[in-house]
C-alpha positions in Angstrom: -80.4 79.2 -72.8 -83.7 77.4 -72.5 -83.0 74.1 -71.9 -85.4 70.7 -72.3 -84.8 68.5 -70.2 -85.4 64.4 -71.2 -84.1 62.7 -68.0 -84.0 63.1 -64.8 -79.8 63.1 -64.5 -80.0 66.2 -66.2 -82.5 68.1 -64.2 -80.6 66.5 -60.8 -77.7 68.2 -62.3 -78.9 71.5 -63.3 -80.3 71.7 -59.9 -76.8 71.4 -58.2 -75.6 73.7 -60.7 -78.5 76.4 -59.5 -79.7 76.6 -62.6 -83.1 75.2 -62.7 -84.4 78.4 -64.3 -83.1 77.8 -67.6 -85.1 74.9 -67.9 -88.6 75.4 -70.2 -89.4 71.4 -69.9 -88.8 68.6 -67.9 -90.4 65.1 -67.7 -92.8 63.8 -64.8 -89.8 61.9 -64.1 -87.7 65.0 -63.3 -90.5 66.7 -61.3 -90.1 63.8 -58.9 -86.4 63.5 -58.5 -86.2 67.1 -58.0 -89.4 68.4 -56.1 -88.5 72.2 -56.3 -89.7 72.3 -60.4 -93.2 71.6 -59.0 -92.9 75.2 -58.0 -91.6 76.5 -61.6 -93.2 77.0 -64.2 -92.0 74.2 -66.2 -93.6 72.1 -69.1 -93.7 68.5 -68.6 -93.3 66.4 -71.6 -92.1 62.6 -72.1 -89.2 61.1 -72.1 -85.7 60.2 -74.1 -88.0 57.5 -75.6 -91.3 58.7 -76.0 -90.8 62.7 -76.7 -93.0 64.2 -79.6 -91.8 66.9 -81.5 -95.0 68.8 -81.4 -94.9 69.1 -77.3 -91.1 70.3 -77.6 -92.1 72.7 -80.4 -94.7 73.9 -78.2 -91.9 75.3 -75.4 -89.4 76.6 -78.3 -86.3 75.0 -76.5 -82.5 76.5 -77.2 -81.2 73.0 -76.7 -82.6 69.3 -75.7 -80.6 67.2 -73.5 -81.1 63.8 -73.2 -79.3 60.6 -72.1 -79.5 57.2 -72.2 -81.9 55.2 -72.0 -83.2 57.2 -75.6 -85.0 56.0 -78.6 -82.7 57.0 -81.9 -85.8 57.5 -83.9 -87.0 60.2 -81.4 -84.3 61.9 -81.4 -83.7 61.9 -85.3 -87.1 63.4 -85.3 -86.1 66.4 -82.7 -83.4 66.7 -85.1 -85.5 67.0 -88.3 -87.7 69.4 -87.2 -84.8 72.2 -86.3 -84.3 71.6 -82.3 -80.5 70.9 -81.1 -80.0 68.1 -79.2 -77.5 67.2 -76.8 -77.3 63.4 -76.5 -75.1 62.1 -73.1 -74.9 58.1 -73.0 -72.2 57.8 -69.5 -71.0 54.5 -68.7 -68.5 55.1 -65.9 -68.3 58.0 -63.1 -65.5 59.7 -65.3 -67.9 60.0 -68.0 -70.5 61.6 -65.3 -67.9 63.6 -64.5 -67.6 65.1 -67.9 -71.1 65.1 -68.5 -71.8 67.8 -65.5 -68.9 69.7 -66.9 -70.9 69.8 -70.2 -74.6 70.9 -68.6 -72.0 73.5 -66.9 -71.0 75.3 -70.0 -73.6 74.9 -71.6 -75.8 76.7 -69.1 -73.3 79.4 -68.3 -72.5 77.7 -65.1 -68.8 76.5 -65.7 -67.6 77.7 -62.9 -70.0 75.4 -60.3 -69.1 72.3 -61.8 -65.6 71.8 -60.4 -67.1 71.7 -56.7 -70.0 69.1 -57.6 -67.0 66.5 -58.8 -65.2 67.3 -56.1 -67.7 67.0 -53.4 -68.4 63.5 -55.2 -65.2 62.3 -55.4 -64.6 63.4 -51.9 -67.8 61.1 -50.6 -65.8 58.1 -52.9 -63.2 58.4 -51.7 -64.2 58.3 -48.3 -66.2 55.0 -48.7 -63.0 53.6 -49.8 -61.1 54.2 -47.0 -63.3 52.9 -44.8 -63.8 49.8 -46.8 -60.2 49.3 -48.2 -58.8 46.5 -45.1 -61.8 44.7 -45.2 -61.2 41.3 -46.6 -62.5 39.0 -47.6 -64.6 41.3 -50.5 -68.0 39.9 -50.7 -68.9 38.7 -54.5 -72.0 41.4 -55.3 -74.8 40.4 -58.2 -76.3 43.9 -59.1 -79.5 43.9 -61.4 -80.5 46.6 -63.2 -83.3 44.6 -65.0 -85.3 41.6 -64.2 -86.6 40.0 -67.4 -84.1 38.9 -68.9 -82.0 39.8 -66.0 -79.4 42.4 -66.6 -76.4 43.4 -64.7 -76.1 46.8 -63.5 -74.1 49.4 -65.5 -70.1 50.2 -64.9 -70.3 53.1 -62.5 -72.3 50.8 -60.6 -69.4 48.3 -60.4 -67.2 51.2 -59.7 -69.5 52.2 -56.7 -69.9 48.3 -55.6 -65.7 48.2 -55.3 -65.5 51.4 -53.7 -68.1 50.0 -50.9 -65.8 47.3 -50.8 -66.8 44.3 -52.6 -66.3 42.7 -56.3 -68.9 43.2 -59.0 -70.0 39.8 -60.3 -70.4 39.7 -64.1 -70.1 42.2 -67.0 -71.8 45.4 -66.6 -75.0 46.1 -68.7 -74.9 42.4 -70.2 -77.8 40.2 -70.1 -77.1 36.8 -67.8 -79.5 34.3 -66.8 -80.5 33.4 -63.3 -79.0 29.6 -63.7 -75.8 31.5 -64.3 -76.1 33.9 -60.8 -77.0 31.1 -58.9 -73.7 28.9 -60.2 -71.4 32.0 -59.5 -73.0 31.8 -56.0 -72.7 35.4 -54.9 -72.7 36.9 -51.3 -75.0 39.5 -51.8 -77.7 40.3 -54.4 -78.6 43.5 -54.9 -81.6 44.9 -56.8 -82.4 48.3 -58.7 -84.6 47.9 -61.5 -85.3 50.7 -63.8 -88.2 52.6 -63.4 -89.1 50.4 -60.1 -88.3 52.6 -57.4 -87.6 50.6 -54.9 -90.6 48.1 -55.5 -88.7 45.3 -56.8 -90.2 42.3 -55.7 -87.8 40.4 -53.4 -89.6 37.1 -52.6 -90.2 36.4 -56.1 -86.8 37.3 -57.1 -85.2 34.8 -54.8 -88.0 32.1 -56.2 -85.9 31.7 -59.2 -84.2 28.0 -59.8 -81.8 27.2 -58.0 -81.8 30.6 -55.8 -82.7 29.2 -52.5 -79.1 27.5 -52.7 -77.6 30.9 -53.2 -75.4 32.4 -50.3 -77.1 35.4 -50.1 -80.7 34.2 -50.2 -79.6 31.9 -47.3 -78.1 34.8 -45.6 -80.9 37.2 -46.2 -78.7 39.2 -47.8 -81.1 40.1 -51.0 -81.6 44.4 -51.0 -83.6 46.6 -53.1 -81.9 49.7 -53.4 -83.7 52.8 -54.9 -83.7 52.9 -58.8 -83.1 56.7 -58.6 -79.7 56.0 -56.6 -78.1 53.7 -58.6 -79.7 54.1 -62.4 -79.3 57.9 -62.2 -75.7 59.1 -63.7 -76.0 62.2 -61.6 -74.5 63.4 -58.6 -77.1 61.5 -56.4 -75.3 58.3 -56.9 -73.1 59.0 -53.5 -76.4 57.9 -51.8 -76.4 54.9 -53.9 -72.8 54.1 -52.9 -73.9 54.8 -49.0 -76.9 52.3 -49.5 -74.5 50.0 -51.1 -71.4 50.1 -48.4 -74.3 49.4 -45.4 -75.5 46.4 -47.5 -72.2 45.3 -48.0 -70.5 45.9 -44.6 -73.2 46.9 -41.9 -70.7 46.1 -39.5 -68.7 49.7 -40.5 -71.5 51.5 -42.0 -74.6 50.3 -39.8 -77.8 49.8 -40.9 -79.4 53.1 -40.7 -79.0 54.8 -44.0 -81.7 54.1 -46.7 -80.9 50.9 -48.2 -85.0 50.2 -49.1 -86.1 46.9 -48.6 -84.4 43.4 -47.7 -85.6 39.9 -48.7 -85.8 39.2 -44.5 -88.8 42.3 -44.6 -90.2 41.7 -47.7 
């Protein structure tokens, strides 16, 4: 099976499965997420949004695996050219577990999927047990994009809840700075897609009305690296630990890789 991966989550999962050898093409974002790919003869193509038929046909993959976000027109063109496409669209942690099993099956590594899923579940359970008795639970606004402001995905909501917080708003839906300020969250976590850990927190907190928000007044506005929260892969466990440290530093300490907070911006 020769696989073209159009999203870092796919490449991360293949690495955990021990099947990087199946990859014949991936994106530059995959190479950043999986440094071991730099040592492999893998073609670098564009992502699920902009990959062209020509660059994929050049490597003759048996299967192209894409994941959200992707452009339907691009995938339709790839299918029309005769390349089988597996398009993933996870929303929840359970969906991500199923995607791990599915990728394992097509990569010929079905037996390796369950240990990965079990490890993720154990890590989430461990964090949840440490926060279950904490009250009150902080109200947390998680932002996936800034213009317009968009709430993080449903799996981030699950991670926030496992970390002992209450997720503000509807996952994946647009909101406004004014609406967030009105609710007055205790903690703000920004993980903008494609921004890494470079969200401009000073500009974020300068939004109208935000100077009065509890999170801003108490210096509890954080940037957590995009790849730790927005990539539907086993690396979400690291994102969970970063969220837990942001919400409950008295329990988890501040030594974890939180990215940045507004007091140090």
